[in-house]
C-alpha positions as CSV (number, residue, x, y, z in Angstrom):
1,M,-24.4,4.6,27.1
2,A,-24.2,3.3,23.5
3,E,-25.0,-0.3,22.9
4,I,-22.0,-2.4,22.1
5,I,-22.5,-4.4,18.9
6,D,-21.1,-7.9,19.0
7,I,-19.7,-7.8,15.5
8,P,-16.1,-6.8,15.1
9,E,-15.4,-3.8,12.9
10,M,-13.2,-4.7,9.9
11,P,-10.7,-2.5,8.0
12,L,-12.2,-1.3,4.7
13,I,-9.0,-2.2,2.8
14,R,-6.3,-4.7,3.4
15,P,-3.3,-5.8,1.4
16,P,-3.9,-8.9,-0.8
17,S,-1.1,-10.6,1.1
18,E,-3.2,-10.3,4.4
19,W,-6.2,-12.3,3.1
20,R,-5.7,-14.9,5.8
21,S,-5.0,-12.5,8.6
22,L,-7.1,-11.4,11.5
23,L,-8.3,-8.0,10.6
24,V,-8.4,-5.5,13.4
25,R,-9.6,-1.9,13.0
26,L,-7.8,0.8,15.1
27,T,-8.8,3.8,13.1
28,R,-11.5,4.7,10.5
29,G,-10.7,6.2,7.2
30,C,-7.6,8.3,6.3
31,K,-6.5,11.3,8.3
32,W,-4.5,12.8,5.5
33,N,-7.0,12.1,2.7
34,R,-5.5,14.7,0.3
35,C,-3.8,12.6,-2.3
36,R,-5.0,13.4,-5.8
37,F,-4.7,9.8,-7.0
38,C,-6.7,8.3,-4.1
39,G,-9.8,9.4,-2.2
40,I,-10.6,5.8,-1.8
41,Y,-12.0,5.9,1.8
42,P,-14.6,8.5,1.0
43,H,-15.5,6.6,-2.2
44,L,-16.0,3.5,0.0
45,G,-18.3,5.3,2.4
46,E,-15.8,6.5,5.0
47,P,-15.4,10.3,4.3
48,D,-14.3,11.2,7.8
49,F,-11.3,10.1,10.0
50,S,-11.8,8.8,13.5
51,I,-9.8,7.0,16.2
52,R,-11.3,4.1,18.1
53,T,-10.7,3.6,21.8
54,A,-8.4,0.8,23.1
55,D,-11.5,-0.8,24.8
56,E,-13.4,-0.9,21.6
57,V,-10.6,-2.6,19.8
58,K,-10.0,-5.0,22.6
59,H,-13.6,-5.9,22.5
60,D,-13.3,-6.7,18.8
61,I,-10.3,-8.9,19.6
62,D,-12.3,-10.8,22.2
63,L,-15.0,-11.3,19.6
64,L,-12.4,-12.6,17.1
65,T,-11.3,-15.2,19.6
66,K,-14.8,-16.6,19.4
67,L,-15.2,-16.3,15.6
68,R,-11.7,-17.6,14.6
69,L,-9.8,-19.6,17.2
70,R,-6.6,-20.0,15.2
71,A,-4.7,-17.5,13.2
72,E,-1.1,-17.1,12.3
73,T,-1.1,-13.5,11.1
74,A,-2.9,-10.3,12.0
75,F,-3.4,-6.9,10.3
76,F,-4.2,-3.5,11.8
77,G,-6.2,-0.9,9.8
78,D,-7.4,1.5,8.4
79,A,-5.0,3.7,6.4
80,D,-2.7,4.9,9.2
81,P,-3.5,3.0,12.5
82,L,-0.5,4.6,14.2
83,Q,-2.6,7.7,14.6
84,I,-4.1,6.0,17.6
85,G,-0.9,6.8,19.4
86,V,2.2,4.6,20.0
87,D,1.3,3.7,23.6
88,T,-2.2,2.7,22.6
89,F,-1.0,0.8,19.6
90,V,1.5,-1.1,21.8
91,E,-1.2,-1.8,24.3
92,I,-3.5,-3.3,21.6
93,A,-0.7,-5.2,20.0
94,E,0.3,-6.8,23.3
95,Y,-3.3,-7.6,24.1
96,L,-3.7,-9.3,20.6
97,R,-0.6,-11.4,21.1
98,H,-1.9,-12.4,24.6
99,K,-5.1,-13.6,23.0
100,F,-3.7,-15.2,19.8
101,T,-0.4,-17.0,19.1
102,I,0.4,-15.2,15.9
103,K,3.6,-15.3,13.9
104,R,3.2,-11.9,12.2
105,L,1.6,-8.6,12.9
106,T,1.4,-6.0,10.2
107,C,-0.2,-2.6,9.5
108,Y,-0.5,0.2,7.0
109,A,1.5,3.3,7.9
110,R,2.2,6.6,6.2
111,A,5.9,7.3,5.8
112,S,5.4,10.8,7.2
113,T,3.8,9.4,10.4
114,L,6.7,7.0,11.0
115,W,9.2,9.8,10.2
116,K,7.7,12.0,12.9
117,L,7.9,9.2,15.4
118,K,11.6,8.6,14.8
119,G,13.7,5.5,15.6
120,E,13.0,5.2,19.4
121,A,9.3,4.9,18.9
122,I,9.7,2.5,16.0
123,N,11.9,0.3,18.3
124,K,9.0,0.4,20.8
125,L,6.6,-0.9,18.1
126,A,9.0,-3.7,17.2
127,K,9.3,-4.8,20.8
128,A,5.5,-4.9,21.0
129,G,5.5,-7.4,18.1
130,L,5.0,-5.3,14.9
131,N,6.7,-7.4,12.2
132,R,5.9,-5.7,8.9
133,V,4.7,-2.3,7.7
134,H,3.0,-1.6,4.4
135,I,4.0,1.8,3.1
136,G,2.7,3.7,0.1
137,L,5.9,4.8,-1.6
138,E,3.8,5.4,-4.7
139,S,6.8,7.1,-6.4
140,G,10.4,7.9,-5.6
141,D,10.1,11.2,-7.6
142,A,9.7,14.3,-5.4
143,E,8.0,16.3,-8.1
144,T,5.4,13.5,-8.7
145,L,4.8,13.2,-5.0
146,N,4.3,16.9,-4.6
147,Y,1.9,17.1,-7.5
148,H,-0.2,14.4,-6.1
149,R,-0.1,15.9,-2.6
150,K,1.2,12.8,-1.0
151,G,2.7,14.7,2.0
152,Q,6.0,12.9,2.0
153,S,9.4,13.1,0.4
154,P,11.8,10.4,-0.9
155,H,14.1,11.4,1.9
156,M,11.4,10.7,4.5
157,V,10.9,7.3,3.1
158,E,14.6,6.5,2.9
159,E,15.2,7.6,6.5
160,T,12.1,5.8,7.9
161,T,13.0,2.6,6.1
162,T,16.4,2.6,7.8
163,W,14.8,2.9,11.2
164,L,12.3,0.2,10.5
165,K,15.0,-2.3,9.2
166,E,17.2,-1.5,12.2
167,A,14.3,-2.3,14.5
168,G,13.8,-5.6,12.7
169,I,10.5,-4.6,11.0
170,E,10.0,-5.7,7.4
171,V,9.2,-3.0,4.9
172,S,6.7,-3.5,2.1
173,F,6.5,-0.7,-0.5
174,Y,3.6,0.0,-2.8
175,V,4.4,1.6,-6.2
176,L,1.8,3.0,-8.6
177,L,2.4,2.5,-12.3
178,G,1.0,5.5,-14.2
179,L,1.4,8.0,-11.4
180,G,3.7,10.3,-13.5
181,G,1.1,10.3,-16.3
182,S,2.2,10.0,-19.9
183,D,4.5,13.0,-19.7
184,H,6.7,12.2,-16.7
185,W,6.6,8.4,-16.5
186,K,10.4,8.0,-17.1
187,R,11.3,10.3,-14.3
188,H,8.7,8.7,-12.0
189,I,10.1,5.2,-12.6
190,L,13.8,6.2,-12.7
191,E,13.5,7.9,-9.3
192,T,11.4,5.1,-7.9
193,A,14.1,2.6,-8.9
194,R,16.7,4.8,-7.2
195,V,14.8,4.7,-3.9
196,I,14.3,1.0,-4.1
197,N,18.0,0.4,-4.8
198,K,19.0,2.6,-1.9
199,T,16.5,1.3,0.7
200,K,16.4,-2.4,-0.3
201,P,12.9,-3.0,1.1
202,N,11.7,-6.6,1.8
203,F,8.8,-6.2,-0.7
204,V,7.8,-4.1,-3.6
205,R,4.2,-4.5,-4.6
206,L,3.1,-2.9,-7.9
207,R,-0.3,-1.4,-8.6
208,R,-1.7,0.4,-11.6
209,L,-3.3,3.8,-11.0
210,W,-7.1,3.4,-10.7
211,L,-9.1,6.2,-12.0
212,Y,-12.6,5.5,-10.7
213,G,-15.7,7.6,-11.3
214,I,-18.9,7.9,-9.3
215,D,-20.5,5.1,-11.3
216,T,-18.8,2.2,-9.6
217,T,-20.4,-0.4,-7.3
218,Y,-19.6,1.8,-4.3
219,G,-21.2,5.0,-5.4
220,G,-18.9,7.5,-3.6
221,P,-17.1,10.6,-4.9
222,E,-14.9,10.2,-8.0
223,C,-11.2,10.0,-7.9
224,P,-9.8,13.6,-7.3
225,L,-7.4,13.1,-10.2
226,I,-10.2,13.0,-12.7
227,E,-10.8,16.7,-12.4
228,E,-7.1,17.3,-13.1
229,I,-7.5,15.2,-16.3
230,R,-10.5,17.2,-17.4
231,S,-8.6,20.5,-16.9
232,G,-5.6,19.2,-18.9
233,N,-3.2,19.3,-15.9
234,F,-2.6,15.6,-15.9
235,K,-2.3,13.3,-19.0
236,P,-3.0,9.7,-18.0
237,Q,-0.7,6.9,-18.9
238,S,-1.9,4.5,-21.6
239,P,-2.3,0.8,-20.9
240,E,0.8,0.0,-23.1
241,G,2.6,2.8,-21.3
242,S,2.0,1.2,-17.9
243,V,3.5,-2.1,-19.1
244,L,6.5,-0.1,-20.4
245,E,6.9,1.4,-16.9
246,L,7.0,-2.1,-15.5
247,K,9.7,-3.1,-18.0
248,F,11.7,0.1,-17.3
249,L,11.5,-0.5,-13.5
250,L,12.7,-4.0,-13.8
251,E,15.6,-2.8,-16.0
252,K,16.6,-0.1,-13.5
253,V,16.4,-1.9,-10.1
254,D,19.4,-3.9,-8.9
255,Y,19.6,-7.6,-8.1
256,L,18.3,-7.0,-4.6
257,P,17.1,-9.4,-1.8
258,T,13.7,-7.9,-2.4
259,F,10.5,-9.7,-3.4
260,L,8.8,-7.8,-6.2
261,T,5.2,-8.7,-7.2
262,C,2.3,-7.5,-9.2
263,D,-0.2,-8.9,-6.7
264,H,-3.3,-7.1,-7.7
265,E,-5.8,-7.8,-10.4
266,N,-5.6,-4.4,-12.0
267,N,-2.1,-5.0,-13.3
268,Y,-1.9,-5.8,-17.0
269,V,1.1,-8.1,-16.6
270,H,1.7,-10.2,-13.5
271,V,5.3,-11.0,-12.5
272,S,6.6,-12.1,-9.1
273,G,10.0,-13.1,-7.7
274,M,13.1,-12.2,-5.9
275,L,15.0,-9.5,-7.7
276,K,18.3,-11.2,-6.7
277,G,17.5,-14.4,-8.5
278,D,14.4,-13.9,-10.7
279,K,14.8,-10.4,-12.2
280,D,15.9,-11.6,-15.6
281,E,13.1,-14.1,-15.8
282,M,10.5,-11.4,-14.8
283,L,11.9,-9.1,-17.4
284,A,11.7,-11.9,-20.0
285,E,8.0,-12.4,-19.2
286,V,7.3,-8.7,-19.8
287,N,9.2,-8.7,-23.0
288,A,7.3,-11.8,-24.2
289,F,4.1,-10.0,-23.6
290,M,5.3,-6.9,-25.5
291,A,6.2,-9.2,-28.4
292,L,2.6,-10.3,-28.8
293,P,0.7,-8.9,-31.8
294,E,-0.7,-5.4,-31.1
295,N,-4.3,-6.5,-31.4
296,E,-3.8,-9.3,-28.8
297,R,-2.2,-6.8,-26.4
298,Q,-5.1,-4.3,-26.9
299,T,-7.7,-7.0,-26.4
300,H,-5.9,-8.0,-23.2
301,Y,-6.0,-4.4,-21.9
302,Q,-9.7,-4.1,-22.5
303,E,-10.4,-7.4,-20.8
304,V,-8.4,-6.4,-17.7
305,G,-10.2,-3.0,-17.5
306,S,-9.9,-0.9,-14.4
307,R,-10.8,-2.1,-10.9
308,I,-10.0,-1.6,-7.3
């Protein structure tokens, strides 16, 4: 029998908004692991996907009660913890809520996984206390998603978002500026705005495409998209182009009850606010940045650099 280590496993990645949350690991790595723009789990040292047992996760929760007696929020990882199975997910969620009085339970989830589960299973997750799901929309453009081997369609996302909202689960989208490259960025942003306007998610969180090599701190394999760039199949977006994408997105989304934020350090311009009341102010911030002298903008791009 393997020795049980009395240190809880932690998800490798969590949303910035979950920095105060209890971190509970249900699965390791990413089962899909085919997206051209990602490959982040192998890069961080988790090349294979595996599912933990309910007993292992419950043991970690017990350890967390000793390490941190009070917590208001909790987050389940890794990339798609619903791969553990709905019944096991529910069992763990109920156990966590028995041990901690938390106000919010969140997780990452692939739209394709939720779409296969359908509305009845999503309702079951909501009843077990799942309050918010972080979904990688990445793009609302079908061609962009297909090229990057995301394994989902805009229709999947739209239907899944309806089920989640009907169940009372908040929806947090992630959008990747630069995913269409320098050739197809307008289509990428236009279709992304269309999906956002149609689904009205609770949150839209913006990221800039991160093209990492093997020479980072983590030392894992390079981003799969780099080979596409070498072969000429993908032309990366320029720093200035990614800011223009942000401007175009703000122009095209409606005044929605959606909180949009650039809550990651790799964004060149950081804006945050409710689209319903703050959209014009956010757009003015972007325009003010674009009005700076070109040398100031270029210096800013170099200082921000590229980071996870």
